C-alpha positions in Angstrom: 21.9 235.8 -61.5 25.0 234.5 -63.2 28.3 236.3 -63.4 31.0 235.3 -66.0 34.3 236.8 -65.9 36.6 236.4 -69.0 40.3 237.2 -68.6 41.9 239.3 -69.8 39.4 241.4 -71.7 37.7 242.2 -68.3 34.1 241.4 -69.5 31.5 240.6 -67.1 28.2 239.0 -68.1 25.2 239.5 -65.8 22.2 237.4 -66.4 18.9 238.7 -65.0 15.3 237.9 -65.7 15.4 240.6 -68.4 18.3 239.1 -70.3 22.0 239.5 -70.5 23.8 242.8 -70.0 27.5 243.1 -70.9 29.7 245.5 -69.3 33.5 246.3 -69.5 34.8 246.4 -66.0 38.1 248.2 -65.4 40.7 245.9 -64.3 42.1 248.5 -61.7 38.6 248.1 -60.1 39.1 244.3 -59.8 42.5 244.8 -58.3 41.0 247.3 -55.9 38.3 244.8 -54.9 40.6 242.1 -54.7 38.4 240.0 -56.8 35.5 240.2 -54.3 33.6 242.4 -52.2 30.7 243.3 -54.5 31.6 246.2 -56.9 28.7 248.3 -57.9 27.8 248.2 -61.5 25.3 250.6 -63.1 23.8 249.7 -66.3 20.6 251.1 -68.1 19.5 252.6 -64.8 19.9 249.3 -62.9 22.2 249.1 -60.0 23.6 245.5 -59.2 25.7 244.7 -56.4 27.6 241.3 -56.8 30.7 239.3 -55.9 33.2 238.8 -58.6 36.1 236.1 -58.7 39.0 236.8 -60.9 40.0 233.2 -61.6 39.0 232.8 -65.3 35.5 231.8 -66.2 33.2 231.8 -63.2 29.5 230.7 -63.4 26.9 230.0 -60.6 25.5 227.1 -62.8 22.7 226.4 -65.0 19.5 228.5 -64.8 17.4 226.5 -67.2 14.9 223.9 -66.1 16.8 220.6 -67.1 14.5 217.8 -66.3 13.3 215.4 -69.0 9.9 216.7 -69.1 11.2 220.2 -69.9 13.4 218.8 -72.5 10.7 216.9 -74.1 8.5 220.0 -74.2 11.4 221.9 -75.8 11.7 219.3 -78.5 7.9 219.5 -79.3 8.1 223.3 -79.6 11.1 223.2 -81.7 9.5 220.9 -84.1 7.1 223.8 -84.8 9.6 226.7 -84.6 12.8 225.2 -86.1 14.8 226.6 -83.0 16.0 224.6 -80.1 18.0 225.7 -77.3 19.4 223.2 -74.8 22.1 225.5 -73.5 22.9 225.0 -69.8 21.0 221.7 -69.5 24.0 219.5 -68.0 23.9 217.3 -71.1 26.4 214.5 -71.2 24.7 213.1 -74.3 22.2 214.2 -76.8 18.7 213.7 -75.8 16.5 211.1 -77.2 14.0 212.5 -79.8 16.4 215.0 -81.1 17.2 213.4 -84.4 13.4 212.7 -84.9 12.9 216.6 -85.4 16.4 217.1 -86.9 14.9 217.9 -90.5 12.9 220.8 -89.0 15.7 222.5 -87.2 17.4 225.7 -88.4 19.1 226.7 -85.2 20.4 224.3 -82.5 22.1 225.6 -79.4 24.0 222.9 -77.4 26.2 225.4 -75.5 27.3 225.3 -71.9 26.9 221.6 -71.3 29.3 218.8 -70.4 29.3 217.0 -73.9 32.6 215.1 -74.5 31.7 213.7 -78.0 29.0 214.0 -80.5 27.9 211.4 -83.2 30.4 211.7 -86.1 27.5 211.7 -88.7 25.0 213.8 -86.6 24.9 216.6 -89.2 23.1 214.3 -91.6 20.2 214.4 -89.4 20.0 218.1 -89.7 19.8 218.8 -93.4 18.4 222.4 -93.0 20.6 223.5 -90.0 21.9 227.1 -90.4 23.4 227.7 -86.8 25.1 225.3 -84.5 26.3 226.4 -81.1 28.7 224.0 -79.2 30.5 226.4 -77.1 31.7 225.6 -73.6 31.5 221.9 -73.6 34.4 219.3 -73.3 34.6 218.3 -76.9 38.0 217.0 -78.3 36.6 216.6 -81.9 33.8 217.9 -83.9 31.4 215.7 -86.0 31.7 215.7 -89.7 30.0 219.1 -90.8 30.6 219.1 -94.5 29.0 217.2 -97.3 27.1 218.0 -100.5 24.9 221.0 -100.0 25.6 221.5 -96.3 23.6 224.5 -95.2 25.5 225.3 -92.1 26.3 229.1 -91.9 27.3 229.8 -88.3 29.3 227.4 -86.0 30.3 228.4 -82.5 32.6 225.9 -80.8 34.6 228.1 -78.5 35.9 226.9 -75.1 36.2 223.3 -75.8 39.4 220.9 -76.0 39.8 220.8 -79.8 43.3 220.3 -81.2 42.3 219.3 -84.7 39.3 220.5 -86.8 38.3 219.7 -90.4 36.1 222.1 -92.5 36.3 220.4 -95.7 33.2 220.9 -97.9 31.7 223.3 -95.3 31.1 225.7 -98.3 28.5 227.7 -96.8 30.0 228.7 -93.4 30.0 232.5 -92.9 30.9 232.8 -89.1 33.4 230.6 -87.2 34.0 230.9 -83.6 36.8 228.6 -82.2 38.4 230.9 -79.6 39.9 229.1 -76.3 40.6 225.8 -78.1 44.3 224.5 -78.0 44.6 224.6 -81.8 48.1 226.2 -81.8 47.8 227.2 -85.5 45.3 228.1 -88.2 44.0 224.8 -89.6 44.4 224.7 -93.5 40.9 223.6 -94.0 39.6 227.0 -92.9 41.6 228.6 -95.5 39.3 227.1 -98.1 36.1 228.6 -96.9 35.3 231.1 -99.5 32.2 232.4 -97.9 33.6 232.9 -94.6 33.2 236.4 -93.2 34.1 236.2 -89.5 36.8 234.0 -88.0 37.6 234.1 -84.2 40.8 232.1 -83.1 41.4 233.9 -80.0 43.4 232.4 -77.1 44.2 229.3 -79.0 47.9 229.1 -78.0 49.4 230.2 -81.2 53.2 230.9 -81.0 55.9 232.4 -82.8 55.7 234.0 -86.3 52.3 233.6 -88.0 52.3 232.9 -91.6 48.5 233.1 -92.0 48.7 232.3 -95.6 51.2 231.1 -98.1 51.7 231.8 -101.7 53.5 228.5 -102.5 50.9 226.0 -101.4 48.4 225.7 -104.1 46.0 223.8 -101.9 45.1 226.7 -99.9 42.3 228.8 -101.5 41.5 232.5 -101.4 39.3 233.6 -98.6 37.5 236.0 -100.8 34.8 237.0 -98.3 36.8 237.4 -95.0 36.0 240.7 -93.4 36.8 240.1 -89.8 39.8 238.1 -88.1 40.3 237.8 -84.6 43.5 236.6 -83.0 43.6 238.0 -79.4 45.3 236.4 -76.5 47.9 234.2 -78.5 51.7 234.5 -78.6 52.0 235.6 -82.0 55.4 237.5 -82.4 55.0 238.4 -86.2 52.7 238.6 -89.1 54.8 237.0 -91.7 55.8 237.9 -95.1 55.4 239.8 -98.3 51.9 240.4 -99.4 50.5 237.3 -97.7 47.2 238.4 -96.2 46.4 241.0 -99.0 46.4 238.3 -101.7 44.5 235.6 -99.9 41.9 237.8 -98.0 41.4 240.8 -100.4 38.5 242.1 -98.3 39.9 241.9 -94.7 38.7 244.9 -92.8 39.1 244.2 -89.2 42.1 242.5 -87.6 42.4 242.1 -83.9 45.7 241.1 -82.4 45.3 242.2 -78.7 47.7 240.7 -76.2 50.2 239.1 -78.5 53.9 239.5 -78.8 54.1 241.8 -82.0 57.0 244.5 -82.1 56.3 245.2 -85.8 53.6 245.2 -88.3 53.6 244.6 -92.0 53.3 247.8 -94.1 51.5 246.0 -96.8 48.2 245.7 -94.6 48.2 249.4 -94.1 49.0 250.6 -97.5 46.2 251.1 -100.1 44.6 249.2 -101.7 44.3 247.1 -98.5 40.8 247.5 -97.3 41.8 247.2 -93.6 40.2 249.9 -91.5 40.1 248.5 -88.0 43.2 247.2 -86.2 43.6 246.5 -82.4 47.2 246.1 -81.2 46.6 246.6 -77.5 48.8 244.6 -75.2 51.6 244.2 -77.7 55.4 245.2 -77.4 55.1 247.6 -80.4 55.0 251.2 -79.5 52.7 253.9 -80.8 55.7 255.8 -82.3 57.0 252.7 -84.0 53.5 252.0 -85.5 53.1 255.5 -86.8 56.4 255.4 -88.5 55.3 252.2 -90.6 55.0 253.1 -94.4 51.3 253.3 -95.3 50.0 254.0 -91.8 48.4 257.4 -93.2 46.5 255.5 -95.7 45.2 253.2 -93.0 44.4 256.1 -90.6 42.3 257.8 -93.3 40.3 254.7 -94.0 39.8 254.3 -90.3 38.5 257.9 -89.9 36.3 257.5 -92.8 34.7 254.4 -91.5 34.2 256.0 -88.1 32.4 258.8 -89.6 30.1 256.6 -91.7 29.2 254.6 -88.5 28.6 257.8 -86.6 30.9 256.7 -83.9 30.4 258.9 -80.8 33.4 257.5 -78.5 36.6 259.1 -79.5 39.5 256.7 -79.6 42.3 258.6 -78.0 44.7 255.8 -78.7 46.1 254.4 -82.1 44.9 250.9 -82.5 45.2 250.4 -78.7 48.6 251.9 -78.6 48.7 254.8 -76.0 52.5 255.7 -75.5 
C-alpha cells in the first residue's frame, strides 16, 4: 500500500492491488489526528485504515519489481505494444536497450525515479513518442524536445528541480505539467505553443504581479488553443493589465489560482465575450463581496451556471469560486 499526501490540497493517494483511489481528506481531520493514528477512509465500499504523515509528499517506496530481468521483459513487451512504464524503478540512468525500441514507443513513463539528467538528444530516438512522463525525479534540465515534426503531445515533468525550460519547436504539445518546479515565472517559450490545451504551473514559486501575456513583445505568440491554466500555490499578487489574457488566450475556460495573494481580479476576464466559465480563488485575500462587485461578474456566473447544467453537475458549489465569506 502507498500513501502520498500533497500539501496543501489535502489529497491522499492510496495504492492497492485494484489500482489507485484518490480521496480528498479534510484538513481538520488531519489536525485532529495529529498527522498519524490511522484515520478511517471509506471509498467505493472499501474501508482502509492507514497512518498518515503531514510533511509534504510521503511514500512507502517502489512497488514494482525493479530487477534487470523485469526491465528486460518490459522492454520486450513494449517493443510490441508501444507502451513502456518504468515508473518507480529506482532508475539513476536510462536502461540499456531503451533506445533500441525507441522507434516503436508512443508512451514512455519514467516518473518516480531518481534521474538527475537525460541525454540532450534523447528525443531523436523516439520519433513516434506521444506521451512522456518524467515527474518526480531530480532533473535540473530537460532534453531537447522540439524539432521538425516532433510528435510529442503530452509532457509531465512535475516535481523536479527545473529552473529553465525551452519548448521551442514543440509544436504539437497539448498538455504540459510543470508543477512543483522552481521556475518562478512563465517561460516565454511556452507562450508560443499554439496547440497547448492544458498548462499546469502550480507551486512554482511565482511571486508578485503576474503579467501572463504582454502586448508589446512581438515574439510572444497567441495561445489559440489554451483552455485550462493552473497556477495554484504560488505567491501571485495580481493578474496584470488591460486585456492581456483575453487577447493572447481567446479560448481560456478554466483558471485556477488557489492559495495565491490576490486581492482583486481583472474585470476583463469576467465580462463577455470572455469564455472563462471556471475560476477558483480559494485561499486568496480577495473576499466574496469584493469579487461579486467586479464589473462583469454576472456574465461570468451565467456562463458558469450554463456549463454546470451541461455537465449535469450534482454537487452544489455553495461558495463563489472558492470564496465563502
